[in-house]
VEXMARSE-386423 format. One record per residue (C-alpha): x, y, z; residue in three letters; residue number from 1. Coordinates in steps of 0.5 Angstrom, whole numbers, plus 500, padded with zeros to 3 digits. Example, Ala and Ser with C-alpha at 12.3 -4.5 7.8 and 13.67 -1.06 7.14 Angstrom:
! residues 2
PT / px / py / pz / resn / resi
PT / 525 / 491 / 516 / ALA / 1
PT / 527 / 498 / 514 / SER / 2
END
This chain:
! residues 310
PT / px / py / pz / resn / resi
PT / 500 / 500 / 500 / UNK / 1
PT / 506 / 505 / 502 / UNK / 2
PT / 509 / 503 / 496 / UNK / 3
PT / 503 / 504 / 491 / UNK / 4
PT / 503 / 511 / 495 / UNK / 5
PT / 510 / 513 / 494 / UNK / 6
PT / 510 / 511 / 487 / UNK / 7
PT / 503 / 515 / 486 / UNK / 8
PT / 507 / 521 / 489 / UNK / 9
PT / 513 / 520 / 485 / UNK / 10
PT / 509 / 520 / 479 / UNK / 11
PT / 505 / 526 / 481 / UNK / 12
PT / 511 / 530 / 483 / UNK / 13
PT / 514 / 529 / 476 / UNK / 14
PT / 508 / 531 / 473 / UNK / 15
PT / 507 / 537 / 477 / UNK / 16
PT / 515 / 539 / 475 / UNK / 17
PT / 514 / 537 / 468 / UNK / 18
PT / 508 / 542 / 468 / UNK / 19
PT / 512 / 547 / 471 / UNK / 20
PT / 517 / 547 / 466 / UNK / 21
PT / 512 / 551 / 461 / UNK / 22
PT / 507 / 556 / 463 / UNK / 23
PT / 504 / 562 / 459 / UNK / 24
PT / 504 / 566 / 465 / UNK / 25
PT / 511 / 564 / 466 / UNK / 26
PT / 514 / 566 / 459 / UNK / 27
PT / 510 / 573 / 459 / UNK / 28
PT / 514 / 574 / 466 / UNK / 29
PT / 520 / 572 / 463 / UNK / 30
PT / 520 / 577 / 458 / UNK / 31
PT / 520 / 583 / 464 / UNK / 32
PT / 514 / 586 / 460 / UNK / 33
PT / 515 / 593 / 463 / UNK / 34
PT / 522 / 593 / 462 / UNK / 35
PT / 521 / 591 / 455 / UNK / 36
PT / 516 / 596 / 454 / UNK / 37
PT / 520 / 601 / 456 / UNK / 38
PT / 525 / 599 / 451 / UNK / 39
PT / 520 / 599 / 445 / UNK / 40
PT / 517 / 605 / 447 / UNK / 41
PT / 524 / 609 / 447 / UNK / 42
PT / 526 / 606 / 441 / UNK / 43
PT / 519 / 608 / 437 / UNK / 44
PT / 520 / 615 / 440 / UNK / 45
PT / 527 / 615 / 437 / UNK / 46
PT / 524 / 613 / 430 / UNK / 47
PT / 518 / 618 / 431 / UNK / 48
PT / 522 / 624 / 433 / UNK / 49
PT / 526 / 624 / 426 / UNK / 50
PT / 520 / 625 / 422 / UNK / 51
PT / 514 / 623 / 424 / UNK / 52
PT / 510 / 626 / 419 / UNK / 53
PT / 513 / 622 / 413 / UNK / 54
PT / 514 / 616 / 417 / UNK / 55
PT / 514 / 609 / 414 / UNK / 56
PT / 509 / 605 / 417 / UNK / 57
PT / 512 / 598 / 415 / UNK / 58
PT / 519 / 600 / 418 / UNK / 59
PT / 516 / 603 / 424 / UNK / 60
PT / 513 / 596 / 425 / UNK / 61
PT / 519 / 592 / 424 / UNK / 62
PT / 523 / 596 / 429 / UNK / 63
PT / 517 / 595 / 434 / UNK / 64
PT / 517 / 588 / 433 / UNK / 65
PT / 524 / 587 / 433 / UNK / 66
PT / 526 / 591 / 439 / UNK / 67
PT / 520 / 587 / 443 / UNK / 68
PT / 523 / 580 / 441 / UNK / 69
PT / 530 / 583 / 443 / UNK / 70
PT / 528 / 586 / 449 / UNK / 71
PT / 524 / 580 / 451 / UNK / 72
PT / 530 / 575 / 450 / UNK / 73
PT / 535 / 579 / 453 / UNK / 74
PT / 530 / 579 / 460 / UNK / 75
PT / 529 / 572 / 459 / UNK / 76
PT / 537 / 570 / 459 / UNK / 77
PT / 538 / 575 / 464 / UNK / 78
PT / 533 / 571 / 469 / UNK / 79
PT / 537 / 565 / 467 / UNK / 80
PT / 543 / 567 / 469 / UNK / 81
PT / 541 / 570 / 475 / UNK / 82
PT / 536 / 565 / 477 / UNK / 83
PT / 540 / 563 / 484 / UNK / 84
PT / 541 / 570 / 486 / UNK / 85
PT / 533 / 571 / 484 / UNK / 86
PT / 531 / 566 / 489 / UNK / 87
PT / 535 / 569 / 495 / UNK / 88
PT / 531 / 576 / 494 / UNK / 89
PT / 524 / 578 / 496 / UNK / 90
PT / 523 / 582 / 490 / UNK / 91
PT / 525 / 577 / 485 / UNK / 92
PT / 523 / 570 / 489 / UNK / 93
PT / 517 / 570 / 485 / UNK / 94
PT / 520 / 570 / 478 / UNK / 95
PT / 518 / 564 / 473 / UNK / 96
PT / 525 / 561 / 475 / UNK / 97
PT / 526 / 561 / 482 / UNK / 98
PT / 518 / 559 / 483 / UNK / 99
PT / 519 / 554 / 478 / UNK / 100
PT / 514 / 556 / 473 / UNK / 101
PT / 519 / 555 / 468 / UNK / 102
PT / 525 / 550 / 467 / UNK / 103
PT / 532 / 553 / 466 / UNK / 104
PT / 533 / 549 / 460 / UNK / 105
PT / 527 / 552 / 457 / UNK / 106
PT / 528 / 559 / 459 / UNK / 107
PT / 535 / 559 / 456 / UNK / 108
PT / 532 / 556 / 449 / UNK / 109
PT / 527 / 561 / 449 / UNK / 110
PT / 531 / 567 / 451 / UNK / 111
PT / 536 / 565 / 445 / UNK / 112
PT / 530 / 564 / 440 / UNK / 113
PT / 527 / 571 / 442 / UNK / 114
PT / 534 / 575 / 441 / UNK / 115
PT / 535 / 571 / 435 / UNK / 116
PT / 528 / 573 / 432 / UNK / 117
PT / 529 / 580 / 434 / UNK / 118
PT / 536 / 581 / 431 / UNK / 119
PT / 533 / 577 / 424 / UNK / 120
PT / 527 / 582 / 424 / UNK / 121
PT / 531 / 588 / 424 / UNK / 122
PT / 536 / 585 / 419 / UNK / 123
PT / 531 / 583 / 414 / UNK / 124
PT / 527 / 589 / 415 / UNK / 125
PT / 530 / 595 / 418 / UNK / 126
PT / 538 / 596 / 417 / UNK / 127
PT / 545 / 594 / 419 / UNK / 128
PT / 546 / 600 / 424 / UNK / 129
PT / 540 / 598 / 428 / UNK / 130
PT / 542 / 590 / 428 / UNK / 131
PT / 549 / 592 / 430 / UNK / 132
PT / 546 / 597 / 436 / UNK / 133
PT / 541 / 592 / 438 / UNK / 134
PT / 547 / 586 / 438 / UNK / 135
PT / 551 / 591 / 442 / UNK / 136
PT / 545 / 592 / 447 / UNK / 137
PT / 545 / 585 / 448 / UNK / 138
PT / 552 / 584 / 449 / UNK / 139
PT / 553 / 589 / 454 / UNK / 140
PT / 547 / 587 / 458 / UNK / 141
PT / 548 / 580 / 458 / UNK / 142
PT / 556 / 579 / 458 / UNK / 143
PT / 558 / 586 / 461 / UNK / 144
PT / 553 / 588 / 466 / UNK / 145
PT / 550 / 582 / 469 / UNK / 146
PT / 556 / 579 / 471 / UNK / 147
PT / 559 / 586 / 473 / UNK / 148
PT / 553 / 587 / 478 / UNK / 149
PT / 556 / 582 / 483 / UNK / 150
PT / 563 / 586 / 483 / UNK / 151
PT / 562 / 593 / 482 / UNK / 152
PT / 557 / 599 / 483 / UNK / 153
PT / 560 / 601 / 476 / UNK / 154
PT / 555 / 596 / 473 / UNK / 155
PT / 549 / 601 / 474 / UNK / 156
PT / 553 / 606 / 469 / UNK / 157
PT / 554 / 600 / 464 / UNK / 158
PT / 547 / 598 / 465 / UNK / 159
PT / 545 / 605 / 463 / UNK / 160
PT / 549 / 604 / 456 / UNK / 161
PT / 545 / 598 / 454 / UNK / 162
PT / 538 / 601 / 457 / UNK / 163
PT / 540 / 608 / 453 / UNK / 164
PT / 541 / 605 / 446 / UNK / 165
PT / 534 / 603 / 444 / UNK / 166
PT / 532 / 611 / 442 / UNK / 167
PT / 538 / 611 / 438 / UNK / 168
PT / 536 / 604 / 435 / UNK / 169
PT / 530 / 608 / 433 / UNK / 170
PT / 533 / 614 / 430 / UNK / 171
PT / 538 / 610 / 426 / UNK / 172
PT / 532 / 606 / 423 / UNK / 173
PT / 529 / 613 / 421 / UNK / 174
PT / 535 / 616 / 419 / UNK / 175
PT / 539 / 611 / 416 / UNK / 176
PT / 545 / 612 / 421 / UNK / 177
PT / 547 / 615 / 427 / UNK / 178
PT / 547 / 623 / 428 / UNK / 179
PT / 548 / 628 / 433 / UNK / 180
PT / 541 / 628 / 435 / UNK / 181
PT / 540 / 621 / 435 / UNK / 182
PT / 546 / 621 / 440 / UNK / 183
PT / 543 / 627 / 444 / UNK / 184
PT / 537 / 622 / 445 / UNK / 185
PT / 542 / 616 / 447 / UNK / 186
PT / 545 / 621 / 452 / UNK / 187
PT / 538 / 623 / 455 / UNK / 188
PT / 536 / 616 / 456 / UNK / 189
PT / 543 / 614 / 459 / UNK / 190
PT / 543 / 620 / 464 / UNK / 191
PT / 536 / 619 / 466 / UNK / 192
PT / 537 / 612 / 468 / UNK / 193
PT / 542 / 614 / 474 / UNK / 194
PT / 538 / 617 / 479 / UNK / 195
PT / 532 / 612 / 477 / UNK / 196
PT / 536 / 606 / 479 / UNK / 197
PT / 540 / 610 / 484 / UNK / 198
PT / 533 / 610 / 488 / UNK / 199
PT / 531 / 603 / 486 / UNK / 200
PT / 538 / 601 / 489 / UNK / 201
PT / 538 / 605 / 495 / UNK / 202
PT / 531 / 603 / 497 / UNK / 203
PT / 532 / 595 / 496 / UNK / 204
PT / 539 / 595 / 498 / UNK / 205
PT / 538 / 590 / 503 / UNK / 206
PT / 535 / 585 / 498 / UNK / 207
PT / 541 / 586 / 493 / UNK / 208
PT / 546 / 585 / 499 / UNK / 209
PT / 542 / 578 / 500 / UNK / 210
PT / 543 / 577 / 492 / UNK / 211
PT / 550 / 579 / 492 / UNK / 212
PT / 550 / 585 / 488 / UNK / 213
PT / 554 / 591 / 489 / UNK / 214
PT / 549 / 596 / 487 / UNK / 215
PT / 550 / 600 / 493 / UNK / 216
PT / 557 / 604 / 494 / UNK / 217
PT / 562 / 601 / 498 / UNK / 218
PT / 563 / 605 / 504 / UNK / 219
PT / 557 / 609 / 504 / UNK / 220
PT / 552 / 606 / 509 / UNK / 221
PT / 548 / 613 / 509 / UNK / 222
PT / 547 / 613 / 502 / UNK / 223
PT / 551 / 620 / 501 / UNK / 224
PT / 555 / 617 / 495 / UNK / 225
PT / 549 / 615 / 492 / UNK / 226
PT / 545 / 621 / 493 / UNK / 227
PT / 551 / 625 / 490 / UNK / 228
PT / 551 / 621 / 484 / UNK / 229
PT / 544 / 621 / 483 / UNK / 230
PT / 544 / 629 / 483 / UNK / 231
PT / 550 / 629 / 479 / UNK / 232
PT / 547 / 625 / 473 / UNK / 233
PT / 540 / 629 / 474 / UNK / 234
PT / 544 / 635 / 472 / UNK / 235
PT / 548 / 632 / 466 / UNK / 236
PT / 541 / 630 / 464 / UNK / 237
PT / 538 / 637 / 464 / UNK / 238
PT / 544 / 639 / 460 / UNK / 239
PT / 542 / 633 / 455 / UNK / 240
PT / 535 / 635 / 455 / UNK / 241
PT / 537 / 642 / 453 / UNK / 242
PT / 542 / 640 / 448 / UNK / 243
PT / 538 / 640 / 442 / UNK / 244
PT / 537 / 648 / 442 / UNK / 245
PT / 545 / 649 / 443 / UNK / 246
PT / 548 / 645 / 438 / UNK / 247
PT / 548 / 644 / 430 / UNK / 248
PT / 543 / 639 / 428 / UNK / 249
PT / 541 / 637 / 421 / UNK / 250
PT / 533 / 636 / 424 / UNK / 251
PT / 529 / 642 / 426 / UNK / 252
PT / 530 / 644 / 433 / UNK / 253
PT / 524 / 643 / 438 / UNK / 254
PT / 519 / 648 / 439 / UNK / 255
PT / 516 / 652 / 445 / UNK / 256
PT / 512 / 646 / 447 / UNK / 257
PT / 518 / 642 / 449 / UNK / 258
PT / 522 / 648 / 452 / UNK / 259
PT / 516 / 649 / 457 / UNK / 260
PT / 516 / 641 / 458 / UNK / 261
PT / 524 / 641 / 459 / UNK / 262
PT / 524 / 647 / 464 / UNK / 263
PT / 518 / 644 / 468 / UNK / 264
PT / 521 / 637 / 468 / UNK / 265
PT / 528 / 639 / 470 / UNK / 266
PT / 525 / 643 / 476 / UNK / 267
PT / 521 / 637 / 478 / UNK / 268
PT / 527 / 632 / 478 / UNK / 269
PT / 532 / 636 / 480 / UNK / 270
PT / 529 / 638 / 487 / UNK / 271
PT / 528 / 631 / 489 / UNK / 272
PT / 535 / 629 / 487 / UNK / 273
PT / 537 / 635 / 491 / UNK / 274
PT / 533 / 632 / 497 / UNK / 275
PT / 536 / 625 / 496 / UNK / 276
PT / 543 / 628 / 497 / UNK / 277
PT / 542 / 633 / 503 / UNK / 278
PT / 537 / 630 / 507 / UNK / 279
PT / 538 / 624 / 512 / UNK / 280
PT / 532 / 621 / 511 / UNK / 281
PT / 534 / 618 / 504 / UNK / 282
PT / 529 / 612 / 504 / UNK / 283
PT / 523 / 617 / 504 / UNK / 284
PT / 527 / 621 / 499 / UNK / 285
PT / 529 / 616 / 494 / UNK / 286
PT / 522 / 613 / 494 / UNK / 287
PT / 520 / 620 / 492 / UNK / 288
PT / 525 / 621 / 487 / UNK / 289
PT / 523 / 614 / 484 / UNK / 290
PT / 516 / 616 / 482 / UNK / 291
PT / 519 / 623 / 479 / UNK / 292
PT / 523 / 619 / 474 / UNK / 293
PT / 517 / 615 / 472 / UNK / 294
PT / 513 / 621 / 471 / UNK / 295
PT / 519 / 625 / 468 / UNK / 296
PT / 521 / 620 / 462 / UNK / 297
PT / 515 / 619 / 458 / UNK / 298
PT / 512 / 626 / 459 / UNK / 299
PT / 519 / 629 / 456 / UNK / 300
PT / 520 / 624 / 450 / UNK / 301
PT / 512 / 625 / 448 / UNK / 302
PT / 513 / 632 / 448 / UNK / 303
PT / 519 / 632 / 444 / UNK / 304
PT / 515 / 628 / 439 / UNK / 305
PT / 508 / 632 / 439 / UNK / 306
PT / 513 / 638 / 438 / UNK / 307
PT / 515 / 636 / 431 / UNK / 308
PT / 507 / 636 / 429 / UNK / 309
PT / 506 / 643 / 431 / UNK / 310
END
């Protein structure tokens, strides 16, 4: 009787694990949909800023699909690489791999498939520049940023390079090659990520420590160095935001709408970034800074695109 029960239990357990090796919900979460959507959103805006009135719809569609596949594939491969670390942290323990919704082997294959499909889509229907920059994004994100997270706080800057490439990818799809304006868009996304992620890193510093990540600065128990870096990059971001008015461009300069939004949003960001630096209650101000960065980016980029129609 016990033998039958044990066999039955073993079969049920095996069946359960087999079922857990594949889950549509797990696959969806494996692509980090919110983060991937940000890549698609910024790539699309990079394309539209170039010339929204004469945009090629098929080219734009290929860009969004290719970027979505590549971003989802990168997210899946990142989770495959960090599955052990994710199991140690409260904020990530429910992800598909630690929770066994997806098997590691399936996640690896799925990530490679999506990444390859994204690169192929961009190669066939956009141009070589977009494909090369997307491949560079995958390489930096997976081969440099992901392992560096356990070794140095500089991983944040490296990760920001990968995160800033999508708007440049969108730009080169529309323009055919990188230009000054496209590099300004890259600069805006790069600088924006530092105060955004510094706020995340400070708020989740205990969790990241459990996972072995070195996002928080060495010898910085009160967060002063993180506050300093957040404020510094907020100033750099402000410089990039106003750069279209200050440098020579082949494209028309932005108009009044973007200028007004830039002034208001810069003040909106710099004030909480400064409070995160100078105020001892950094937990509270880091949370406020995070919310501000979330609101800041879509409004700024949307105003830049809408301004092109006016």
